[in-house]
Residue, then its C-alpha position, 0 to 999 in steps of 0.5 A: m401036557k408034559v414039559l421037559i424039565a433039564n438041569k445042567n447034567d441033562i443039557n450036558n448029556a444031550i448035546s456036544m460042543q461039535e453039535c452045538i457049534d452045528v446048531m449055532e452055525e444054522t441058527l445064525t444063518l436063519l437069522a441072515e436070511g430073515d427065518a428067525y426073529n431077535p428083538l432087542r432084550g428087556s431088563m429090570h434093575i433090582p431096587d437095591k441095584n445089587g441084581l438085574l433081571g434080563t429078558m430075551p425073547g425069539h422065535i425060530n420059524k424052521h422049528s415052529v418055536f419061540g422062547i424067552k431067557a430070563v436071567s438073574v445077574y448078580p455080580e457079587n455072587a463069585h464071593i459066595g460060590l455061586d455063578s453070576h447068571q441064573g436063570s431058565v430058557t423056556l420053549f414054546d410050541a408056535t402053533n398053539g403057545v404050549p410050553l415044551a421045556i424049561m431049561d437050566a439057563g446057565q448051562i446053555t449059555a456056557i455051551r452056546t456062547a462058545a459054539v458061537s465063538a467057535v463059529a466066528t473063529k471058523i470063518l474069520a480066523k487064520k486057517n493056520s491059527k495054532a496059538l490061543a490066548i485065553l483072558g480070564s479063568g470062569v466058566q466060559a474060559s473052560s467052555h472056550v477052551e473045549a470050543m476052540n479046540a473043536v476048530l483049531k489045531l492048536d499047539e498051545i493055550r495061553v491064559w491070563s487071569r486077575n485071579k492067579d490062584n483061579a487061573k493056575n486051578f483053572i489050567e491043572t483042571q483043563s490041561k488033563k482034558y487036552g493034548v495041548p500045553f498050557k501056560f499061565f502069564d502074568s501080564v495081558n500083553d505077553c499072553a495076547h503077543d503073537a497069539d493067533v486067537i485071543c478070546t476075552t471071557t472076563a467079567s471085567v467093567d473096564p478094558i483089559l485088552y488095549g490096541h497096543h496088545l494086538t498083533e497083525g493077523v490076530h482074531i479076537n472073541a470078545v464074550g465077557s461084556s454084554v451090557y452097554n456100561t461095561r467093556e473089555l476092549d478099549g477104544s484104540a482096540m475097537q478102531l484097529c479091528q474089523l468088527y463082526v457081530d452077532k447082530k447089528e441092531s443088538t451090538i448098536n443098542e447093547s454093546g459096552d465094547f461098541l457104545i463106549a468107544k462110540q462115545e469117545g469118537v474113535i468108531n461110529d455105526n459104519h464100523i460094524i462090518g456085519s454079521l456072522g450070519e452075513i458071511l455065512t450066507n455070502q452077503i459079505a466077506g470075512r478075513q480078506a488077508n492074513t494081516d487083517v486084524t478081526l474081531f467078533k463082538s459077541l453079546g448072545l441072542a435069544v435064537e442062540d439059546i431057543a435053538t439049543a434049547f429046541f435041539i435038546y428038546d427035539k433029542y429027548k422027545n425022539n429018544n423017549d427020555g428025560n424029566w417030563v413033567e405033568f404041567g397045566 
């Protein structure tokens, strides 16, 4: 029995952003149709409280695979030159439980998170959206610039980050890749003003985007917070938005953006209109007017990681390529 081992470069070489967007659209559709299963994630705090181990299982019936994403989260890693998220995605054959692949979770997370935001932007943002605001200057900021360029015809990309040096390096690197002008802003208010699409990609514990920052008609992809006790949007912003999610059960149990606003009494469970998959399968409506303020609150689902891993596994298997290791 051989298992595919895929590192960051292997993943980059096997799947493009557009391919991942297509895979995510299919996966969200399967989830809404009941052909994929995604239970709530589990977690374990490391005894010294400096780190967290998260476990995320899921199953996709169409491809007869299941898997688990195991990720450590160490927020202070940035100070020692490491990504805060480290881990693996392990893929199994659902017919017999045999392991098929082990892949770098960080790179899969980077591309599939942005690809899901691209799906949300396709179905929720105004069709003539031209101005993009990126809040943050890390890995997800980079992948979201790529993803937004894949689905929008942008005229400008605005950047805000708490770390100005990182932001300027980010702009210098990214501006070489795209034929779109980049501009740094000192304040979130100026960066977000009149933007058509805002992507929040920070590691902030407390809100950075407030209700008074939002312009009529804007679409927001909020991706930075994936736990119950941190948030990027304040309660007033959450209240103003028409809220769409990747999975309602996950949101009401795990999303700090949602849960803290709910604790403040400004929203309740009914504030969630539905999931992206429900829009894709015509169970609910998306944007109704150009004046709507829409929000996709991304948590990240195991089935998204598993679907991405399966696409990569299938490509290497069919091309008789990749790093295969005797296992078991």
